[in-house]
N, C-alpha and C positions, 0 to 999 in steps of 0.2 A: 468648427475644429480646421484650421488651412492645412496647409501643406507641408508647412514646417515642423510644428504640431502632430503630424499624422507620421512623418518622415521620424520622426525623434521615438515614438511609438514604439513602432517599427523593430526601431535599433536595438530599443532598452529591451524590446521582448526578443531579439535576436541573442543580445548577449546573455537573458536570461536560459535561453534553450542551450546555449553554447557552456554553459555553466552547469548543467543539469538538473535547475533550480535551486543551485545552491548561493545565489547571489547574497552577499553579506553575510557569510560563515566565512570564519577562517579557514584556510587552506588546509584540507584533507578533513576537515567538517561535512558530513552531506545531510542533508536536509531529514533522511531515513537516520535514526537513531542504529547505532552499531547493538544489537542485540548481548552478542554475546560478549564484547569487552566494556562495554557503557554500564552494562545493566549486572556485571558481572560482583560488585558489592552493590549498589543500589545507586539508585539515582533519583535524585526529587524534580518533579517536574507539577505543573499546575492542568489541570487538567480541561479542554477548553471544548469538548462536547462529552454529553452522555451515551451509554451504547448504541440506543435508538438511532445517534445521529452518526456513528461511524459510519464512513464509507466500505463498503463490499464491495469484493469483486472476486473474481475465478482466472485462476491460472493453468494455463496445463504445464506438468513438469513429470519426470519420472527419473527416479536415479537411486543407487544403493549407498546410503549415508556412509555404511560400515567402512568401502572400498573406495568411497570418492569416487562410486564410477556414476556419469553420467547418461544416461540413456535417451531422453528427452529432455534439454536445454528448457528452461524455464521462461515461459513467456505471456502476457496478458490474453486471456479468452476472448474473443471479440464480441460474444455474446454477456458480456457484462456492463454493468448502469458504467453512466460516466458522471455522473456526483452522487449526492447523497439523496436520500430518503426515498430511493426505489423500490419497488416491492421485490420482498426478496423471491417470492412463491414466479415471480416473472422470468425469474435467470437461472433460479434452479436445477434447470433440465438444462442437455448439450443441444445446441440448436447449430444442426449443420446447414444450415440455410445462410447461416451469418458467418460462421466459423470455421475456416477451412481444419481446426485441427480437432474440434468436433468430430468434424465428418471424419475426420482417420482416427476418431477414437481414442486417443491421448488421454492419457491420464489426466482428470480435472479436479483442482482444489481452492477451498475457497481461503479466501485470504479479508485482512480488516485493516485499515488502517487507521490508526487512533491520533488523534491531533493532541499535541500536547506544547507549554509553553516549557521551553528550558533555560534555567534561571543562570545560567552558567553562560550561555549566547544571548539570552535578551531578546530571543526570537522562536517562532512555532516551529516545530520538526514534527516527525512522522514516529510512530511504532508502528510497523509495517508486521502483522502477526499472522501466524498458523490458525485454524479455526480450532485446535484445542489452546493453545495460548489464548487467546480472545474468550473464550469461556470460563478458562480459569480466572481474567481479571475480572470480565463480568459477573463471576461467582461473590468475588471481593468486593467489587464496587458494590453490590446490592447489600453483601451484608453491613457494610460499611454505611451507609446512606439507611437504611435500616434501623440503625442504633441511634443515628443521629438523631433520627427524625421522633425519636421518642421525646426530644430535648425541644427540638426544633419543628414544627411540622412542616414548614417549608424550605426546611434544608435541602440543599444539592452538593454533589462533590462538585459537579462543574463549576470551572472556578475557582475551586480550590487545591490547597496543595497536597500530592502524593507522594510515597515512596514507592518507587517500582524496581523490583529486584528479583534476581534467581531464587525459584524457590530450593529447598537446603538439600532435596536430589537432584539438582540441577537440569531435572526437565523440562521446570516448564518457569513459569513466573508468577511475581504474587505483587499485589496491589494493598500497601498499608498504609493508614493515616499520617500526616507528617505537618512540619511547623516549619515557617519560613517569615522574615522583617515582614509585616502587614505593607507595608509600601511597595515592596517587590511583589507582594504579589498584586497591589494595585493596578501594576503596568500589566502583570498579566492576565489579568480578567479585561482588558480593553480589545484582547485577541479573540474572546471568546464568543462566536458566529463570524467570523472574519470572513471575508469573501477575498483573503486573499489567497487563498489553498486551492491551487486547482488540481484536485483529485484525477483527473482524466490525463493531465499531463502529468502527473506522478507514476499515474497505472504504466504510462509508453504503451499505448496501444500501438501496434505494429502493422505494417499493412499488408496484403496478401503476400504479395511477393516474400517477405522476408519470413514468413509464416511457412512460406511453400520451404525456404532453402531450410529453414530450422528442418522441418518433417525429412526432408531428403536425408538430412545426415544424422537424422536418429535411430536408433536401433531397431531394425527391422522385426524383431519382435513385439516391437510396443506400441507399434504404432502400424495402419493400415494404409501402408504406401500406393494400392490402388487407385485413390482419389488423385492420389499427383496424376495419373494419365502420363502419355509419352509425348515428349515435346521433338516435333517433327524438326531435323536438323536446320538453320535459315540458308546452307547454299546447298541443300538436293534439289535440282531440276524435277520440278513436278512431269515431266511428261517422261521420265525414265524410271 
């Protein structure tokens, strides 16, 4: 690769980062599906991966939903995999030697990124789901696939069209079969197994300095701030 091509690639990467990974999408539309608004009445997608190939990661966050109070600002746990295919057991427990928030005993939760093809915008997007919601979709996924395999042994929902919407009680999400024009589905299937999706970038791993600031601003009763230590002021003369 020549210098010109190298510099061009670097500039393209900078633009992507500046756009939050939303490059190629209309203004106001993000790679992350807005679960509350976009799924309220249901939306049709093509699944680009099965549950075993969904990217999982952990976040540190704490708050009170009823009062909209934030105790610990949401941020990705540094003890999380950087791509799909990791062993869940390796990341199940906190690792204080890797993540300052683990050391501070901040509440830790499991999330999943589900890659889908959005027919409206003709590109891939991500459903970023808490563990509970992911479990519900997996249950629906397994039921649909099991029923279909009775008639077609090799059938898979990966690359097929589904309707994802809020459950009737509004507390979670459901996955049901759907239909769409076959030519549109063929376009979606081209993205199954794509390497365009950079999960580590989407997860937004912060550096320790950023995490330290988040912990400093967190509710004192929700994290152990003793792990942050006490910094010496820069302008203090060590002789005094």
